C-alpha positions in Angstrom: -19.9 -11.8 1.2 -20.9 -8.9 -1.3 -19.8 -5.6 -0.8 -21.8 -2.1 -0.4 -20.4 -0.5 -3.4 -22.5 2.9 -2.0 -20.8 2.9 1.4 -17.5 4.9 1.7 -14.5 2.7 1.6 -10.8 2.7 0.8 -8.8 0.1 -0.9 -5.8 -1.5 0.8 -2.8 -3.1 -1.1 0.1 -5.1 0.6 1.9 -8.0 0.3 3.0 -10.7 2.6 5.3 -14.0 2.4 4.1 -17.4 3.4 7.1 -18.9 4.7 7.8 -22.5 3.2 11.3 -23.1 4.7 10.9 -26.8 4.7 9.0 -27.2 1.1 11.7 -25.4 -0.7 11.0 -27.6 -4.1 7.5 -27.0 -4.5 5.5 -24.9 -6.9 5.3 -21.2 -6.2 8.0 -21.2 -3.4 10.9 -18.9 -4.2 13.4 -16.9 -2.2 11.9 -13.6 -1.3 12.4 -11.2 1.2 10.4 -11.4 4.5 9.6 -8.2 6.4 9.0 -10.5 9.6 12.2 -12.3 9.6 14.2 -9.3 8.0 15.8 -11.5 5.7 15.5 -13.8 2.3 13.7 -17.0 2.8 11.9 -19.5 0.9 8.1 -18.9 0.8 4.9 -18.1 -1.5 4.6 -14.5 -2.4 0.9 -13.1 -2.2 -0.1 -9.6 -3.1 -3.6 -8.8 -1.6 -6.1 -5.7 -2.1 -9.0 -5.4 0.6 -11.9 -3.3 0.9 -12.5 -1.4 4.0 -16.0 0.1 4.7 -15.3 3.3 6.6 -18.6 3.3 8.3 -19.2 -0.4 9.4 -15.3 -1.0 9.9 -15.9 -4.3 7.7 -12.6 -5.2 5.7 -13.0 -7.9 3.3 -10.5 -9.5 0.9 -11.8 -8.7 -2.9 -8.8 -9.8 -4.8 -5.4 -11.7 -4.7 -2.6 -12.7 -6.9 0.2 -15.3 -6.1 3.7 -13.6 -6.9 5.5 -16.2 -9.0 7.4 -14.2 -11.7 9.0 -17.4 -13.1 5.7 -18.7 -14.7 4.0 -15.0 -15.7 6.6 -12.7 -15.7 4.6 -10.4 -13.6 6.3 -8.0 -11.0 4.5 -7.4 -7.4 3.7 -3.9 -9.1 2.4 -5.3 -12.0 -0.2 -7.2 -9.8 -1.0 -4.1 -8.0 -2.0 -2.3 -11.1 -4.0 -5.0 -12.6 -6.1 -5.6 -9.2 -6.9 -2.0 -9.1 -8.1 -1.8 -13.0 -10.2 -4.9 -12.0 -11.6 -2.8 -8.8 -12.3 0.0 -11.1 -14.1 -2.1 -13.8 -16.3 -3.6 -10.9 -17.4 -0.3 -10.1 -15.7 0.5 -6.7 -15.0 4.0 -6.0 -12.8 4.3 -3.2 -12.4 7.4 -0.9 -8.7 6.5 -1.3 -6.0 3.7 -2.3 -4.0 3.2 0.8 -0.4 1.3 0.7 3.1 1.4 2.0 6.2 3.0 0.8 7.0 -0.2 -1.2 4.0 0.5 -3.3 4.8 4.3 -3.8 6.7 4.0 -6.8 5.7 6.7 -9.6 4.1 4.1 -12.2 2.0 2.9 -9.1 0.8 6.2 -8.2 0.4 7.4 -11.7 -1.9 4.4 -12.3 -4.1 5.2 -9.2 -4.3 9.0 -10.6 -5.5 7.5 -13.8 -8.6 5.9 -12.5 -9.3 9.3 -10.8 -8.6 8.2 -7.4 -6.9 9.6 -4.2 -4.2 7.8 -2.7 -2.2 8.1 0.7 0.9 6.3 1.1 4.1 6.6 3.4 7.4 7.5 1.4 10.9 6.9 2.4 12.8 9.7 4.1 15.4 9.8 1.2 12.9 10.3 -1.4 13.8 12.9 -3.9 11.2 16.1 -4.0 11.2 19.6 -4.8 13.3 19.0 -7.9 16.6 17.9 -6.0 16.3 17.4 -2.0 15.8 14.3 0.3 12.1 14.6 1.9 13.8 14.3 5.6 16.0 17.6 4.6 12.6 19.6 4.6 11.1 21.8 7.2 7.6 20.5 7.6 4.8 22.2 8.9 2.3 20.6 11.2 -0.6 21.1 8.9 1.3 19.7 6.2 3.4 21.1 3.5 3.1 20.8 -0.7 6.1 19.1 -2.2 6.8 18.4 -5.9 7.4 14.6 -6.2 10.0 14.1 -8.8 8.3 12.7 -12.0 4.8 13.0 -10.7 3.2 16.7 -9.6 2.5 18.6 -6.3 1.6 16.2 -3.2 1.1 17.4 0.4 3.3 15.4 3.2 2.5 15.3 6.8 5.5 14.2 9.4 4.6 12.0 12.2 6.8 11.3 14.8 6.2 8.2 17.2 7.1 7.9 20.9 10.2 5.9 20.0 11.4 8.7 17.8 10.5 6.8 14.5 9.4 9.3 11.9 6.9 8.6 9.0 6.2 10.9 6.1 2.5 10.4 5.1 1.9 11.6 1.7 -1.3 12.1 -0.5 -2.6 13.5 -3.8 -5.6 14.6 -2.0 -6.6 18.5 -2.4 -6.5 20.1 0.6 -5.8 17.2 2.9 -5.8 17.2 6.8 -3.4 15.8 9.0 -6.2 14.2 10.7 -7.5 12.7 7.3 -4.3 11.4 6.4 -3.7 9.6 9.6 -7.2 8.1 9.5 -6.6 6.4 6.1 -3.3 5.1 7.1 -4.5 3.7 10.4 -7.2 1.9 8.3 -4.1 -0.1 6.5 -3.6 -1.9 10.0 -6.5 -4.3 9.0 -4.6 -6.0 6.3 -1.7 -6.8 8.9 -4.4 -8.7 10.8 -5.6 -10.5 7.7 -2.0 -11.6 6.9 -1.6 -13.1 10.2 -4.8 -15.0 9.9 -3.7 -16.3 6.4 -0.7 -17.4 8.0 -2.2 -19.2 10.5 -4.3 -21.3 7.9 -1.9 -21.8 5.3 0.6 -24.4 6.5 
């Protein structure tokens, strides 16, 4: 399926582990951490990039990489950066790139910025900001609070508290973002979780 490059879209980056606990000696199977299992298990690591149309809500995989550092020496972050560069070369202009905290390293954020793109991500509560403070020690307003992300620049953080008490810190480099904006962009990321579940049903 061809994507409409003129439609407003976001790029969603994430990875998953296809469990291969009974096939430990086949090519590309390595012991890796599984978020589902909350443990290190044997499996094939898959790094994905999806294109999500903000108008039609279509979500299409446009790139993927097998995480096999033993064969190519590339980390998941390397794959992430290379997929973004290829998306740029293909002429895709996203409203934002969205990913979870695992991909929120300084190198990744700078990579997105180098393409002139906006990013939206979550940050862990102990991330150091404002020169020497943990993120969860800040007083964050409902409308968002500007913070200085160490090694990067000024960004805006929003604090979201779920009914079960879980706290998420959503951060973006967008100029003058709104609370609704960052929430709507992060909500789109859910489509990649659905995609991963379907992939695991097919790949056995």
